[in-house]
DRENDO-1510 file (C-alpha; in Angstrom, 1 decimal, always signed):
<recs>
REC; n; res; u; v; w
REC; 1; MET; +60.9; +69.7; +2.3 .
REC; 2; GLU; +61.7; +69.6; -1.4 .
REC; 3; LEU; +59.3; +67.3; -3.2 .
REC; 4; PRO; +59.9; +65.2; -6.3 .
REC; 5; GLY; +58.8; +66.7; -9.6 .
REC; 6; TRP; +56.0; +64.1; -10.0 .
REC; 7; VAL; +54.1; +65.5; -6.9 .
REC; 8; PRO; +51.2; +67.8; -7.8 .
REC; 9; GLU; +51.1; +71.2; -6.1 .
REC; 10; GLY; +49.2; +71.3; -2.8 .
REC; 11; VAL; +49.3; +67.5; -2.1 .
REC; 12; GLU; +49.2; +66.6; +1.6 .
REC; 13; VAL; +52.5; +64.7; +2.3 .
REC; 14; THR; +52.3; +64.4; +6.1 .
REC; 15; VAL; +49.3; +62.0; +6.2 .
REC; 16; PRO; +49.4; +58.4; +4.9 .
REC; 17; ASN; +47.4; +57.8; +1.7 .
REC; 18; ALA; +45.9; +54.5; +0.6 .
REC; 19; ALA; +47.0; +54.8; -3.0 .
REC; 20; ARG; +50.6; +55.6; -2.1 .
REC; 21; MET; +50.7; +52.9; +0.6 .
REC; 22; TYR; +49.6; +50.4; -2.0 .
REC; 23; ASP; +52.2; +51.6; -4.4 .
REC; 24; TYR; +54.9; +51.1; -1.8 .
REC; 25; ALA; +53.6; +47.6; -0.9 .
REC; 26; LEU; +53.9; +46.7; -4.5 .
REC; 27; GLY; +57.4; +48.0; -4.8 .
REC; 28; GLY; +56.7; +51.3; -6.4 .
REC; 29; TYR; +58.4; +54.6; -5.7 .
REC; 30; HIS; +55.5; +57.2; -5.9 .
REC; 31; ASN; +55.1; +57.4; -2.1 .
REC; 32; PHE; +56.4; +59.3; +0.9 .
REC; 33; ALA; +58.1; +58.4; +4.1 .
REC; 34; VAL; +54.9; +58.6; +6.0 .
REC; 35; ASP; +53.3; +56.0; +3.6 .
REC; 36; ARG; +56.3; +53.7; +3.9 .
REC; 37; GLU; +56.3; +53.9; +7.7 .
REC; 38; PHE; +52.5; +53.1; +7.7 .
REC; 39; VAL; +53.0; +50.0; +5.6 .
REC; 40; GLU; +55.9; +48.8; +7.7 .
REC; 41; ARG; +54.0; +49.3; +10.8 .
REC; 42; ALA; +51.0; +47.5; +9.4 .
REC; 43; GLU; +53.3; +44.6; +8.5 .
REC; 44; GLU; +54.6; +44.5; +12.1 .
REC; 45; LEU; +51.0; +44.5; +13.5 .
REC; 46; MET; +49.8; +41.9; +11.1 .
REC; 47; PRO; +52.4; +39.9; +9.2 .
REC; 48; GLY; +51.3; +39.2; +5.7 .
REC; 49; ALA; +49.8; +42.7; +5.0 .
REC; 50; ILE; +52.3; +43.3; +2.2 .
REC; 51; ALA; +51.7; +39.9; +0.7 .
REC; 52; SER; +48.0; +40.6; +0.6 .
REC; 53; ALA; +48.7; +43.6; -1.6 .
REC; 54; HIS; +50.6; +41.4; -4.1 .
REC; 55; ALA; +47.8; +38.8; -4.0 .
REC; 56; ASN; +45.3; +41.6; -4.8 .
REC; 57; ARG; +47.3; +42.7; -7.8 .
REC; 58; ALA; +47.7; +39.1; -9.0 .
REC; 59; PHE; +43.9; +38.8; -8.9 .
REC; 60; VAL; +43.5; +42.0; -11.0 .
REC; 61; ARG; +45.8; +40.5; -13.7 .
REC; 62; ARG; +43.9; +37.2; -13.7 .
REC; 63; ALA; +40.5; +39.0; -13.7 .
REC; 64; VAL; +41.4; +41.3; -16.6 .
REC; 65; ARG; +42.7; +38.3; -18.7 .
REC; 66; TRP; +39.5; +36.4; -17.9 .
REC; 67; LEU; +37.4; +39.4; -18.9 .
REC; 68; VAL; +39.3; +40.1; -22.2 .
REC; 69; ASN; +39.1; +36.4; -23.1 .
REC; 70; GLY; +35.3; +36.7; -22.5 .
REC; 71; GLY; +35.0; +39.6; -25.0 .
REC; 72; LEU; +35.2; +42.7; -22.8 .
REC; 73; ARG; +37.0; +45.6; -24.3 .
REC; 74; GLN; +36.0; +48.5; -22.0 .
REC; 75; PHE; +37.2; +48.9; -18.5 .
REC; 76; LEU; +36.4; +51.5; -15.8 .
REC; 77; ASP; +38.8; +51.0; -12.9 .
REC; 78; ILE; +37.6; +53.0; -9.9 .
REC; 79; GLY; +40.1; +53.4; -7.0 .
REC; 80; SER; +42.9; +52.5; -9.4 .
REC; 81; GLY; +45.7; +53.9; -7.4 .
REC; 82; ILE; +49.1; +54.7; -8.8 .
REC; 83; PRO; +50.1; +52.8; -11.9 .
REC; 84; THR; +52.5; +50.0; -11.2 .
REC; 85; LEU; +53.6; +46.9; -13.2 .
REC; 86; GLY; +50.8; +44.8; -14.4 .
REC; 87; ASN; +48.2; +47.5; -14.6 .
REC; 88; VAL; +44.8; +47.0; -16.2 .
REC; 89; HIS; +45.7; +48.6; -19.6 .
REC; 90; GLU; +48.9; +46.7; -19.9 .
REC; 91; VAL; +47.2; +43.3; -19.4 .
REC; 92; ALA; +44.1; +44.2; -21.5 .
REC; 93; GLN; +45.9; +45.8; -24.4 .
REC; 94; ARG; +48.5; +43.1; -24.6 .
REC; 95; LEU; +45.7; +40.6; -25.3 .
REC; 96; ALA; +43.4; +43.0; -27.2 .
REC; 97; PRO; +45.1; +46.2; -28.4 .
REC; 98; GLU; +41.7; +47.9; -29.0 .
REC; 99; SER; +40.8; +47.8; -25.3 .
REC; 100; ARG; +39.9; +51.1; -23.7 .
REC; 101; VAL; +40.6; +51.8; -20.0 .
REC; 102; ILE; +39.7; +54.7; -17.8 .
REC; 103; TYR; +41.4; +55.0; -14.4 .
REC; 104; ILE; +39.6; +56.8; -11.6 .
REC; 105; ASP; +41.1; +57.8; -8.3 .
REC; 106; ILE; +40.6; +60.3; -5.5 .
REC; 107; ASP; +44.3; +60.8; -4.9 .
REC; 108; PRO; +45.8; +63.7; -6.9 .
REC; 109; VAL; +49.2; +62.0; -7.0 .
REC; 110; ALA; +47.6; +58.9; -8.5 .
REC; 111; VAL; +45.8; +61.0; -11.1 .
REC; 112; ALA; +48.7; +63.2; -12.0 .
REC; 113; HIS; +51.2; +60.4; -12.4 .
REC; 114; SER; +48.7; +58.3; -14.4 .
REC; 115; GLU; +48.2; +61.2; -16.7 .
REC; 116; ALA; +51.9; +61.6; -17.2 .
REC; 117; ILE; +52.7; +57.9; -18.0 .
REC; 118; LEU; +49.6; +57.4; -20.1 .
REC; 119; ALA; +49.9; +60.5; -22.2 .
REC; 120; ASP; +51.0; +58.6; -25.3 .
REC; 121; ASN; +48.4; +55.8; -24.9 .
REC; 122; PRO; +45.2; +56.8; -26.8 .
REC; 123; GLY; +43.4; +53.8; -25.3 .
REC; 124; THR; +43.5; +55.2; -21.8 .
REC; 125; ARG; +42.1; +58.1; -19.8 .
REC; 126; VAL; +42.5; +59.3; -16.3 .
REC; 127; VAL; +39.8; +61.1; -14.2 .
REC; 128; TRP; +39.7; +62.3; -10.7 .
REC; 129; GLY; +36.6; +60.9; -8.9 .
REC; 130; ASP; +35.2; +59.9; -5.5 .
REC; 131; LEU; +33.4; +56.5; -5.3 .
REC; 132; ARG; +31.1; +57.9; -2.6 .
REC; 133; ARG; +29.6; +60.0; -5.4 .
REC; 134; PRO; +29.3; +57.5; -8.2 .
REC; 135; ALA; +27.0; +59.6; -10.4 .
REC; 136; GLN; +29.8; +62.2; -10.8 .
REC; 137; ILE; +32.1; +59.4; -12.1 .
REC; 138; LEU; +29.5; +57.6; -14.3 .
REC; 139; TYR; +28.2; +60.7; -15.9 .
REC; 140; HIS; +31.6; +62.5; -16.1 .
REC; 141; PRO; +31.9; +63.9; -19.7 .
REC; 142; ASP; +35.4; +62.3; -20.1 .
REC; 143; VAL; +33.9; +58.9; -19.1 .
REC; 144; LEU; +30.9; +59.2; -21.3 .
REC; 145; GLY; +33.0; +60.5; -24.2 .
REC; 146; PHE; +35.4; +57.6; -24.0 .
REC; 147; LEU; +33.4; +54.5; -23.1 .
REC; 148; ASP; +30.3; +53.4; -24.9 .
REC; 149; PHE; +27.7; +52.4; -22.3 .
REC; 150; SER; +25.4; +50.9; -24.9 .
REC; 151; GLN; +28.0; +48.1; -25.0 .
REC; 152; PRO; +29.3; +45.9; -22.1 .
REC; 153; VAL; +31.7; +47.6; -19.7 .
REC; 154; ALA; +33.8; +46.0; -16.9 .
REC; 155; VAL; +33.8; +48.0; -13.7 .
REC; 156; LEU; +36.7; +47.3; -11.4 .
REC; 157; LEU; +36.3; +48.0; -7.7 .
REC; 158; ASN; +39.4; +46.3; -6.3 .
REC; 159; ALA; +40.6; +47.1; -2.8 .
REC; 160; VAL; +38.5; +50.2; -2.6 .
REC; 161; LEU; +35.0; +49.3; -1.4 .
REC; 162; HIS; +36.3; +48.5; +2.1 .
REC; 163; PHE; +37.2; +52.2; +2.4 .
REC; 164; ILE; +33.5; +53.0; +2.0 .
REC; 165; SER; +31.6; +53.2; +5.3 .
REC; 166; ASP; +28.1; +51.8; +5.8 .
REC; 167; ASP; +27.0; +55.5; +6.2 .
REC; 168; ASP; +28.0; +56.0; +2.6 .
REC; 169; ASP; +25.9; +53.1; +1.5 .
REC; 170; PRO; +28.2; +50.7; -0.5 .
REC; 171; ALA; +25.2; +48.6; -1.6 .
REC; 172; GLY; +23.6; +51.8; -3.0 .
REC; 173; ILE; +26.8; +52.6; -4.8 .
REC; 174; LEU; +26.8; +49.2; -6.5 .
REC; 175; ALA; +23.1; +49.7; -7.5 .
REC; 176; GLN; +24.0; +53.0; -9.1 .
REC; 177; VAL; +26.8; +51.4; -11.0 .
REC; 178; ARG; +24.5; +48.5; -12.2 .
REC; 179; ASP; +21.9; +50.9; -13.4 .
REC; 180; VAL; +24.1; +52.4; -16.1 .
REC; 181; LEU; +25.4; +49.1; -17.4 .
REC; 182; VAL; +23.9; +46.9; -20.1 .
REC; 183; ALA; +23.7; +43.1; -20.2 .
REC; 184; GLY; +27.0; +41.5; -20.6 .
REC; 185; SER; +28.7; +44.0; -18.3 .
REC; 186; HIS; +30.8; +42.8; -15.4 .
REC; 187; LEU; +32.0; +43.9; -12.0 .
REC; 188; THR; +35.1; +42.9; -10.1 .
REC; 189; ILE; +35.6; +43.3; -6.4 .
REC; 190; THR; +38.2; +42.6; -3.8 .
REC; 191; HIS; +37.4; +43.4; -0.2 .
REC; 192; GLY; +38.9; +43.0; +3.2 .
REC; 193; THR; +37.0; +40.5; +5.5 .
REC; 194; PRO; +37.2; +39.7; +9.2 .
REC; 195; LEU; +39.2; +36.7; +10.3 .
REC; 196; PRO; +38.1; +35.5; +13.8 .
REC; 197; GLN; +41.5; +33.8; +14.3 .
REC; 198; ARG; +43.3; +37.1; +13.7 .
REC; 199; ALA; +40.7; +39.5; +15.2 .
REC; 200; SER; +43.1; +41.2; +17.5 .
REC; 201; GLU; +45.6; +41.9; +14.7 .
REC; 202; GLN; +42.9; +43.2; +12.4 .
REC; 203; GLU; +41.6; +45.5; +15.1 .
REC; 204; ARG; +45.1; +47.0; +15.5 .
REC; 205; ILE; +45.1; +47.6; +11.7 .
REC; 206; ARG; +41.7; +49.1; +11.8 .
REC; 207; ARG; +42.8; +51.6; +14.5 .
REC; 208; LEU; +45.9; +52.4; +12.5 .
REC; 209; TYR; +43.8; +53.3; +9.5 .
REC; 210; GLN; +41.8; +55.7; +11.6 .
REC; 211; SER; +44.9; +58.0; +11.5 .
REC; 212; THR; +44.4; +58.3; +7.7 .
REC; 213; PRO; +41.7; +59.8; +5.5 .
REC; 214; THR; +40.4; +56.3; +4.6 .
REC; 215; SER; +39.3; +54.2; +7.5 .
REC; 216; VAL; +38.8; +50.6; +6.7 .
REC; 217; HIS; +35.5; +48.6; +7.0 .
REC; 218; LEU; +35.8; +44.8; +6.9 .
REC; 219; ARG; +32.8; +42.9; +5.6 .
REC; 220; THR; +31.9; +39.2; +5.7 .
REC; 221; ARG; +31.5; +36.9; +2.7 .
REC; 222; GLU; +27.8; +36.8; +3.5 .
REC; 223; ARG; +27.5; +40.6; +3.6 .
REC; 224; LEU; +29.4; +41.0; +0.3 .
REC; 225; SER; +27.3; +38.3; -1.4 .
REC; 226; HIS; +24.2; +40.1; -0.2 .
REC; 227; MET; +25.5; +43.3; -1.7 .
REC; 228; LEU; +25.9; +41.5; -5.0 .
REC; 229; SER; +22.5; +39.9; -4.9 .
REC; 230; ASP; +21.2; +41.9; -7.9 .
REC; 231; TRP; +24.2; +40.6; -10.0 .
REC; 232; GLU; +24.9; +37.1; -11.2 .
REC; 233; LEU; +28.1; +35.8; -9.6 .
REC; 234; VAL; +30.7; +34.1; -11.7 .
REC; 235; GLU; +32.0; +30.8; -10.4 .
REC; 236; PRO; +33.4; +30.2; -7.9 .
REC; 237; GLY; +31.5; +33.1; -6.3 .
REC; 238; VAL; +32.9; +35.1; -3.4 .
REC; 239; VAL; +36.1; +33.4; -2.3 .
REC; 240; PRO; +39.5; +34.3; -0.8 .
REC; 241; VAL; +41.4; +36.3; -3.4 .
REC; 242; THR; +44.0; +33.6; -4.0 .
REC; 243; GLU; +41.3; +31.0; -4.7 .
REC; 244; TRP; +39.7; +32.9; -7.6 .
REC; 245; HIS; +40.9; +31.0; -10.7 .
REC; 246; PRO; +44.5; +30.6; -9.5 .
REC; 247; ASP; +47.1; +30.0; -12.2 .
REC; 248; SER; +50.3; +28.0; -12.2 .
REC; 249; GLU; +52.4; +31.1; -11.9 .
REC; 250; GLU; +51.0; +31.7; -8.4 .
REC; 251; ASP; +51.0; +28.1; -7.1 .
REC; 252; GLY; +53.6; +29.0; -4.5 .
REC; 253; ASP; +51.8; +32.1; -3.2 .
REC; 254; PRO; +50.5; +31.9; +0.4 .
REC; 255; PRO; +46.7; +31.8; +0.8 .
REC; 256; GLN; +45.1; +35.2; +1.6 .
REC; 257; ALA; +41.9; +34.5; +3.5 .
REC; 258; GLY; +41.7; +38.1; +4.7 .
REC; 259; ILE; +40.8; +39.4; +1.2 .
REC; 260; LEU; +37.7; +38.3; -0.7 .
REC; 261; ALA; +37.4; +38.4; -4.5 .
REC; 262; ALA; +34.5; +38.1; -6.9 .
REC; 263; ILE; +33.4; +38.8; -10.4 .
REC; 264; ALA; +29.7; +39.4; -11.1 .
REC; 265; ARG; +27.8; +40.2; -14.3 .
REC; 266; ILE; +24.6; +41.4; -15.7 .
REC; 267; PRO; +23.3; +38.3; -17.5 .
REC; 268; ARG; +22.3; +38.5; -21.2 .
REC; 269; PRO; +18.6; +37.8; -21.9 .
</recs>
């Protein structure tokens, strides 16, 4: 099969990939037939799956605006996926042109395409990284050379932590992230959560994800709150993604109870 020019050499194109599936759900074109088929199948098994991707991206836009308005100018977006409309740097730099953004992803397509489209933006960087090994990200020379960790940093973990199994210690990952940040730094999270009324549909989705390199691990609001116990939660705390500071542009969007969202911070003395 002849591949498009934006596909890096050696990329596996026969197995669905979370970053490319998210790209397709958001209307992007950096995905393959296997990714599109997965998303369409997920939508059949659990109607609203595609809408949840849009709700997640809407939260990212709201969160970045909130952070910039609060004075944040440094962003570390881990599990960033493939750049699509309304990305972190677009939102942040529109409000504060001096904002600096580093995108981290494990998918080589996401990394390669990000590098290509951001080549002329000196306020961004792209780095390959695996969240299961946070030290390799946090102490990567390109990260340390671009972000000033003596100043507040916003770390974004949106729609990525639910791909981390309990065996890989997500709470420990959050602790390692917190350890390198100074007071005034913030963390954003969106995370899939179990819905008792849709348990059978979610179980079918979970089984579907087992055919990909990234199995999904849903966690309750209580579990996520406990994982954030060393942080200070910003109001309204851990809530469904569509309930975190909704704005008038999204008044007609359907509620998305299956995704939780939160922003937490390291309080200043």
